[in-house]
C-alpha positions in Angstrom: 92.9 155.4 139.2 93.2 152.1 137.4 91.3 148.9 138.2 92.6 145.4 137.7 89.6 143.1 136.8 91.7 140.2 135.8 92.2 138.6 139.3 90.7 135.1 139.7 91.5 135.0 143.4 88.6 135.3 145.8 90.9 136.6 148.7 91.1 140.0 149.9 94.8 140.3 150.0 96.0 143.8 149.4 92.7 145.6 150.4 93.0 145.1 154.2 90.2 143.5 156.3 88.7 146.8 157.6 88.3 148.5 154.2 86.8 145.4 152.8 84.3 145.0 155.6 83.4 148.7 155.5 82.9 148.5 151.7 80.7 145.3 151.9 78.6 146.9 154.7 78.1 150.1 152.7 77.2 148.0 149.6 74.6 145.9 151.5 73.1 149.0 153.1 72.5 151.0 149.9 71.3 147.9 148.0 68.8 147.1 150.8 67.5 150.6 150.8 67.4 150.7 147.0 65.4 147.5 146.7 63.5 147.5 150.1 64.8 144.1 151.2 67.9 142.7 152.9 70.7 141.8 150.4 73.7 139.9 151.5 77.1 140.1 149.8 79.9 137.5 150.2 83.2 136.4 148.8 84.7 139.9 148.3 87.5 140.0 145.8 89.9 142.9 145.8 90.1 144.6 142.3 93.1 146.5 143.3 92.0 150.0 142.6 94.9 152.5 142.7 92.8 155.5 143.7 91.2 156.6 146.9 88.3 153.9 146.6 88.2 150.4 147.8 87.1 148.4 144.8 85.6 144.9 145.2 83.8 142.3 143.3 81.2 140.5 145.6 78.7 137.8 145.1 75.0 138.2 145.8 73.6 135.3 148.0 70.6 136.7 149.5 68.1 138.7 147.5 64.5 138.5 146.4 65.3 140.5 143.3 66.7 139.5 140.0 70.1 141.0 140.7 73.3 139.8 138.8 75.1 137.0 140.5 78.1 139.4 141.2 78.4 143.1 141.6 81.2 145.6 141.9 81.4 147.9 145.0 83.4 151.2 145.0 83.6 152.7 148.5 85.2 156.0 149.2 85.9 155.9 153.0 87.6 159.4 153.3 85.9 162.8 152.8 87.1 164.8 149.8 90.1 167.2 150.1 88.9 170.8 150.6 89.3 172.8 147.5 89.6 169.9 145.2 87.0 168.0 143.1 85.5 165.1 144.9 86.3 161.8 143.1 83.3 160.1 144.5 80.9 162.9 143.3 82.6 162.9 139.9 82.2 159.2 139.5 78.7 158.8 140.8 77.5 161.7 138.5 79.3 160.1 135.5 77.6 156.8 136.1 74.2 158.5 136.7 74.6 160.3 133.4 75.2 157.2 131.5 72.7 155.0 133.3 70.0 157.4 132.1 70.9 156.6 128.5 69.8 153.6 126.5 71.9 150.5 126.8 73.2 151.1 123.2 74.5 154.5 124.3 75.9 153.4 127.6 79.7 152.9 127.2 80.2 151.8 130.8 78.7 149.5 133.4 75.2 150.3 134.7 74.9 152.1 138.0 72.7 150.0 140.3 72.8 152.0 143.5 74.8 154.8 145.2 74.7 156.8 148.4 76.3 160.2 149.0 76.5 159.9 152.7 78.1 156.5 152.8 80.1 157.4 149.6 79.5 154.1 147.9 78.6 153.0 144.5 77.3 149.6 143.3 77.8 149.0 139.6 77.2 146.2 137.0 80.1 143.7 136.9 81.2 143.3 133.4 83.2 140.1 134.3 86.7 139.0 133.7 87.1 140.5 130.2 90.5 141.5 129.2 91.6 145.1 129.4 93.0 147.1 126.5 96.3 146.9 128.3 96.1 143.2 128.2 95.6 143.2 124.5 98.5 145.6 124.0 100.8 143.5 126.2 100.0 140.3 124.4 101.6 139.0 121.2 98.6 139.2 119.0 98.9 142.3 116.7 95.6 141.7 115.1 93.7 141.4 118.3 95.4 144.6 119.6 94.5 146.5 116.4 90.8 145.4 116.8 90.8 146.4 120.4 92.3 149.9 119.6 89.7 150.5 116.9 87.0 149.4 119.2 88.2 151.8 121.9 88.2 154.7 119.4 84.6 153.8 118.3 83.5 153.6 121.9 85.1 156.9 122.7 83.3 158.4 119.7 79.9 157.0 120.8 80.6 158.3 124.3 81.2 161.8 123.0 78.2 161.7 120.6 75.7 160.5 123.3 76.8 163.2 125.7 77.4 166.1 123.4 74.3 168.0 124.8 74.4 166.8 128.4 76.7 169.3 130.2 73.9 171.1 132.0 72.6 167.6 133.1 76.1 166.7 134.4 76.5 170.0 136.4 73.0 169.7 137.9 73.7 166.2 139.1 77.1 167.2 140.5 75.5 170.1 142.5 72.9 167.7 143.9 75.8 165.5 145.3 77.5 168.5 146.8 80.4 168.4 144.4 81.5 171.8 143.1 81.0 172.4 139.4 84.8 173.1 138.6 86.1 174.1 135.3 89.6 172.8 135.1 90.2 174.7 131.9 90.5 177.9 134.0 94.0 177.0 135.0 95.2 176.1 131.5 96.7 179.5 130.6 98.7 179.7 133.8 100.1 176.1 133.4 101.0 176.6 129.7 102.8 179.9 130.5 105.4 177.8 132.3 106.5 176.0 129.1 108.4 178.8 127.1 110.8 179.6 130.1 111.4 175.8 130.5 112.2 175.3 126.8 114.6 178.3 126.8 116.3 177.4 130.1 116.8 173.7 129.5 116.9 173.4 125.8 117.9 176.8 124.5 114.7 177.0 122.4 113.0 180.5 122.3 109.2 180.3 121.7 108.1 182.6 118.9 105.2 184.8 119.4 103.2 183.1 116.7 103.5 179.9 118.7 102.3 181.6 121.9 99.3 182.8 120.0 98.7 179.2 118.8 98.8 178.0 122.4 96.3 180.8 123.4 94.1 179.6 120.5 94.3 176.1 121.9 93.2 177.3 125.4 90.4 179.3 123.9 89.2 176.2 122.1 89.4 174.1 125.3 87.3 176.7 127.1 84.7 177.2 124.3 81.3 175.7 124.1 82.1 174.0 120.8 82.5 170.2 120.7 81.9 169.7 124.4 81.0 166.2 125.6 81.7 163.9 128.6 85.2 162.7 129.0 86.6 160.1 131.4 89.8 162.2 131.5 91.8 159.1 132.6 92.3 157.5 129.2 94.5 154.6 130.5 94.4 151.2 128.7 94.0 149.6 132.2 90.6 151.3 132.5 89.0 149.9 129.4 87.4 146.5 129.2 87.4 144.7 125.8 84.0 143.0 125.8 81.9 141.3 123.2 79.8 144.5 122.9 82.9 146.7 122.4 85.3 148.5 124.7 83.7 149.8 127.9 85.1 152.5 130.2 85.5 151.9 133.9 87.1 154.8 135.8 85.3 158.0 136.1 86.9 159.7 139.3 87.9 162.5 137.1 84.9 162.4 134.8 84.0 165.8 133.5 82.7 167.7 130.4 85.3 169.3 128.2 86.1 169.6 124.5 86.1 166.2 122.8 89.0 167.2 120.8 91.4 166.8 123.8 90.3 163.2 124.0 90.7 162.9 120.2 94.2 164.2 120.5 95.0 161.2 122.7 94.2 159.0 119.7 97.1 160.8 118.0 99.3 160.4 121.1 97.8 157.3 122.5 97.8 157.1 126.3 100.3 160.0 126.6 99.3 160.7 130.2 100.4 157.2 131.3 103.9 156.7 132.7 104.3 153.5 130.7 103.0 154.8 127.3 104.6 153.1 124.3 104.4 153.4 120.6 101.9 152.2 118.0 102.7 151.1 114.4 102.5 153.6 111.6 98.9 154.3 110.5 97.3 153.0 113.6 96.4 156.5 115.0 95.0 157.6 111.7 92.7 154.5 111.7 91.6 155.3 115.2 90.8 158.9 114.3 88.7 157.6 111.4 86.9 155.2 113.6 86.2 158.0 116.2 85.1 160.5 113.5 82.6 158.0 112.0 80.7 158.1 115.4 80.7 161.8 116.0 80.3 163.4 112.6 76.5 163.1 112.9 76.8 165.4 115.9 79.5 167.7 114.6 79.1 167.7 110.8 82.2 170.1 110.3 84.4 167.1 111.2 83.5 165.6 107.8 85.9 168.1 106.3 89.4 166.7 106.4 91.2 169.9 106.6 88.9 171.3 109.3 89.3 168.3 111.4 93.1 168.2 110.9 93.5 171.8 112.0 91.2 171.4 115.1 93.0 168.2 116.2 96.5 169.8 115.7 95.6 172.7 117.9 94.4 170.4 120.6 97.4 168.2 120.1 99.6 171.3 120.7 97.7 171.9 124.0 98.2 168.3 125.0 102.0 168.2 124.2 102.5 171.5 126.1 100.7 170.2 129.2 102.9 167.0 129.1 106.0 169.1 128.6 105.1 171.4 131.6 104.8 168.3 133.7 107.7 166.2 132.5 110.5 168.5 131.3 111.6 169.8 134.8 112.0 166.1 135.9 114.1 164.8 133.1 117.8 164.1 133.1 119.0 165.9 130.0 122.6 164.9 130.3 124.2 163.2 127.3 125.1 160.2 129.3 121.7 159.3 130.5 119.8 156.4 128.8 116.2 157.6 128.3 113.4 155.8 130.1 110.1 155.3 128.3 108.8 158.7 129.6 111.8 160.6 128.3 111.6 158.8 125.0 107.8 159.5 124.9 108.3 163.2 125.2 110.6 163.3 122.2 108.1 161.1 120.3 105.1 163.4 121.1 107.0 166.5 119.8 107.9 164.6 116.7 104.4 163.5 116.1 103.2 167.0 116.7 105.6 168.3 114.1 104.5 165.7 111.6 100.8 166.3 112.1 101.2 170.0 111.9 103.0 169.6 108.6 100.1 167.5 107.3 97.7 170.3 108.4 99.9 172.9 106.9 100.4 174.6 110.1 104.0 175.5 109.3 104.8 177.5 112.4 103.8 174.7 114.7 105.6 172.2 112.6 108.9 174.1 112.6 108.8 174.9 116.3 108.0 171.3 117.2 110.7 170.0 115.0 113.3 172.2 116.8 112.1 171.1 120.2 112.2 167.5 119.3 115.7 167.8 117.8 117.0 169.5 121.0 115.5 166.9 123.2 116.9 164.1 121.0 120.3 165.7 121.1 120.3 165.8 124.9 118.9 162.4 125.4 121.0 160.7 122.8 120.4 157.9 120.2 118.3 155.9 122.4 115.5 158.4 122.5 113.1 156.2 120.5 109.9 155.0 122.1 109.5 151.3 121.9 106.3 149.6 120.6 103.8 147.9 122.7 104.6 144.1 122.9 101.7 143.3 120.6 103.5 145.2 117.7 107.1 144.1 118.3 
């Protein structure tokens, strides 16, 4: 899910009258029970959430408590799909986990009230701060660089503050009725799909040492090492650039997993987003350094450059294979097609994997990634270069 917090219009256009009224009623109900007195919310403003929740900003006009002037309500009107993780439960538990921490460790808005029966959350309104996407889309490269480094530091603080909280997260999730699902259990099956795709579509045979490297990446993802909370959806639209640093907003897929997967996204920024673009040379390395400075006290082994490079490259391999399994069957690999950003991105991610594996002296990964990138580039043509974000053009 993405949330647009930049609107200045107090209308509810785009949300629909019934969902807005239901969200306001649920918000007033849970706040009144939480504080023991009637609380009235007015002037709902649609924040245009793209997920299953109705997301509103509303003004508090009737309260005997020192509540903020405005609040954000997230209402999930529909029950969860059977057999799938419940986005309401994931988000509510994520906010509970962070609200229990000190303000300095809280990398998100504070949870003020929630109710599992009404499937509603009321959270702190961080205001109309720009998102990371706004910074990347503007024409100020220095402001974009500062925002990216702040995002990396915030991600590191998020990991460091939750590195020992997996049991707490799972206990809270069970209390809300959400199943404690380990999404890593399906990784091996998904990744097994990649070698046949590479051979059929690109004529690239995956050597056994690479298959072993992929198995190593799955084992690392499933292991107890380096586990911490992850928002999972690392989209620039879901990060507010505030005076206190970048703050994360969307936790509908919040979970505990190895922090190295998130760190791999610093090497391949926003690789899960359809509109991901390129960053200038050296930016990813600076982001990794900012992230490492926050987590090295929790995971001292990351102080070793070679150890960190090897661990990150194995996780980057996992990330690139997951993206490939999702994207490669959908690409038009004819020589006459002009690549769109997602096609160019896939070539770029394989090239970056080859480069980073070379730096880490993981020669087998570097050679395989180079072959795949070359085959993709040959099929997609000379336009298979990922454009920079507007801030860096």
